[in-house]
Phi, psi and omega in degrees: 000141181297141184294337182285344179263135182281140179286156175283124187263132173245150185272332184209158176300331179297333178295317179293319177296325179296319178296315181296317180297320180295318179296316180295322180293318178295321178294319179295321178297319180294320179293319179295326178288325181278327181232075180296151179299142181276132180294138178083001180281143179273170180294329181284337182276089181271149176278112184298319179295319179296319180297318179295317180294320177300318179296318179295319179294316179295321176296321179294317178296317179300314181293320182298310182285334175293319178287332181278340184302318179297342180266006181243158174214144178246109184055039178083358181257150179294158183258131175261105185291343184296325183278353179253326187266113178231118181307131182222164180219148180294334180282343180238048183292329181293319180291324180289325180289333179277348180288122182294335180285345179274097188284139173234153180303134181241132181270139178237140179241129178268159183297155179295134180236114182294328180293319178294322177298316179296321179294322177296318178296320177298315179296323178295319178295318177298321178297317178296318178298318179296321178296320177295319178297319179296319178296319178296320178296322178297327179281324189266321188296316181303315178296319179296317179296320179296317179296318178297318179296319179296317179296315179297323179294315178298316179298319178295319178295317179298318178296321178295318179295318178297317178296323178294316178297319179297320178295320178297315179298318179296319178294322179295317179296316179297322179294318179296318179297320179295322178295316178298317180296321179295317179295320177298318178296322179294320178296315179296321178294325178294317178297318179298320180295323178295318178297318179297318180296319179294317178297320179295322178296317179296320179295321178295318178298318179296321177294323177297316179296319179297323179293322179289321184277346185299315181299317181293323179295318179296320180295317180296319178296323179294317180295322180294322179295317180295318180295321179295319179294323179295316181297319180294322181293319181295327180287000000 
């Protein structure tokens, strides 16, 4: 197996034996379902086709776990498939079970330990206390959370209303100031307009007087020009 890929870790040799036994058991069940025993057949009368299929299946299982063994490790150690894989047949289950090399899961019992028993009782009491605390929280927390949410909501609504009233008052004050400023500007513009009108009236009056005085002024200039020409001619 490539070093970059992590091996499948097993905790004990019995784990590998358990996998092999399960595969062999499933294969035997499938063979028995496909080739059920013939009624009235003696022990010596074996089904040749069934025997051949059993041998092919066992060879396939042997090859599969032999190729998979390099990819497995038991407590960090490599797996030797030879001590686990022993050719077996459903017809010779008694001989395979008596073979010491055919490993089966073995149960081990450790001596009674009073300290561990006491620790288990303590953990059980802690679990019960935690369950009671959780039940109390389930009864108490929803109402508390609802009251807190209602209080926060009311406070938020009150703050929003206060901010709205302040904004309205500020807008009203700004509007009043703008109206006063506009009215003041209108008054100043009115006074300016009156001054312009008075100046325009005076200019119109001056133009009227100039229009009235223009013919006499032109006549005097004409007479002065004629008199000047006469004086120059006489000299």
